[in-house]
N, C-alpha and C positions, 0 to 999 in steps of 0.2 A: 559156378563158384561153390566151393565146398565149405563145410561148416568151420574148418580150421581157419581159412582166410577171413571169413565173416567174423569169427571170434577175435582175430588179430585187429581188424578194423574197429570193432566195437570197444576192444581193450584200449586202443590208441585214443579214441574219443573220450572214454571214461578217464583215462590217465591225464589227458589234457585238462579236462574239467576239474579233476582233483588238484592238479598243480596250480591252476588259475585260482581256485578257491583258497588254497594254502597261501599263495602270494597275496591275495586280497586281505586275508586275516592278518598276515605278518605286516603288510604295509599300513593297515589300519591301526595296528598297535604302535608302529614306529612314528607315523605321521598324523596321529590323532590331533585334531584342532582343540585348542583350549576353549572351554565354554566360558562366556563372560559371567561375572557374578550377577550382573543385572542385565537382562535381555533388552535389546533395543539400541538406538543410536542416541548419542548425546548431542543435543542441539544447543548451540550457544545463542543467546538472545541479548541484543544490545540493551543495556540498562539505561533507564532515564535517570539522570542525576546521580548523586553519590559517587561520582567518578573522581572527585578531587581535582587533579591537575587538568583533566580533559574539560570539566565544566568551567573551570576558571579561564581557560584559554579560548573558549567559544565566545564569539562576538554576540552581543545582544541583538535581537531582532529589531529592525527598524519599524517604526509605527506604520500602520497600513496607509495612512494619509500621505506620508512621505513617499512610499513606494508607488502608490497609485498616481502620484504626480507625473511619473515618467512611464506609466503603463501604456501598453499598446493593445487595443482590442484585436488587431490583426494577428499579432504574435500570440495572443491568448487563444484565438480561434485555432491556430496551428497546434498549440500545446493541448487544447481540449480534444483534439482528434483521438488521443489515447483514451478518452472517456466514452467514446462512441460505442464501445463494446457493451457498456452497461446503461448508457443514458441517450436520450434523444434531445434535440435542442429546438426543433421547429414548433411553432404554435400549434397546439392540438395534437402533437406527436404522441405516439404510444409510450407507455411505460415498458421498460425492459427489466433487467435485473435490478436496476435503480430507476427512480422516477424521471419523468420528463422534466427538463430544467428550464423551460420557457417561463419567464417572469419569476425566477427564483429569488432575485435580489429584492428584499423587502417583504417577501411572502412569509406566512406562518410556517414554522419548522414542524415537520412531522405530520402535516395534514393537508388535505385538499390538493392532491396531485393526481387527479383522475382515478381515484380509487386505489392508489398504490398502498400496499400493506407495509407501513413503516415498523421498525423495531420498537419495542417498549422503551428502550433507552432514548431513542430519537423523539418519541412522543412525550416522554417525561421531561426532556430538556426544555421544551416549550419555547416561547419567544419567536422573534422574527429573524430571518437571515439578513443581517446587516453586512456592510462591507467588512467590518472588523471581525464579525462572527465567521464569515466565509474564509477570511484570511487565516484565522486560527484553525478552522476545521480542515482546510486544504493542506495545512502543514502536517497534520497527523490526525486523521479522522478518528481512529480508535483511541487515541490519547485524549482528544478533546471531548468526545462523547463515548465513554467506555460502554461497551455493549452494543454499539451500532453494528448493523449487518454489513456495512461498507467495508470491503476487504482491501481497498486501495491503500497503499502504504503512505501516500501523501507526496506533496511537492516540496522538496527541501529548500529550493532556491526561492527567496522572497520575491524576486522580480517575476519569476514564472507564475507564482500565485497571484500577484497583482495583475499580470496580463490576462490570466484566466478570469479573474473577477471583473476586469474591465470588459472582457468579451461577454460574460454572463450579464453584466449590466446593460448591454445593448439589446438583450433578448426580451423586449417588452414593447407594448404599444405606447407606453409612456415611461421611458427609462428614468430612473432616479439619477440625479446629478452625483458625480463623484465627490466625495468629501474633500474639502479644501484645507482645513485645519493646519496641521504641522508643516505641510508643503510650502505654504506661503508665509509662514512666520519666520523671522530671522532667527538664526541659531542663538541659543542662550549661552552665555559664557561671560568671562570677565570683561567688563566694559572699560574702555580707556578713560582716564580722568579727563575732565573738561579742560580745554586749553585756556590759559589766562592771558 
């Protein structure tokens, strides 16, 4: 191969590179993406309250006593399977991302769970885990105890929460009885006038 043919090959390669570079510059000028004024993605968050019509149309939560009257520990055990990624349920079970939940109903909140390191918000809340407290907490953990480390979004359906609470209530050597209150009381409302 003589130098003339080698120059032609190298010239063709160089010419191709120059044409590619020119096309890249031209296409970059024509198809340049617009840079956003504020970097990142906008994330919409569901607001609690202040929604006007939405808040007015939402039905009020039934009292825990009413919902617990029809609760099923078996259904609660099935629902609680989604909690097994973070919690254990057996007596003497280990803590995971969350504490072991054996004998949780009636126990002190934020303490004495086999050395589990609770968040400052959970410790500050204090008190005991009553049926009513668990019912409210399971609806929206971060809304009920702001600052808790529990990342679970909550159970929106009241019957699911009641079923889980009924299941948690069975996890004890001496389970607390379910509250009876509102479930056994007649519904209040206008009374019929006495017959004469």
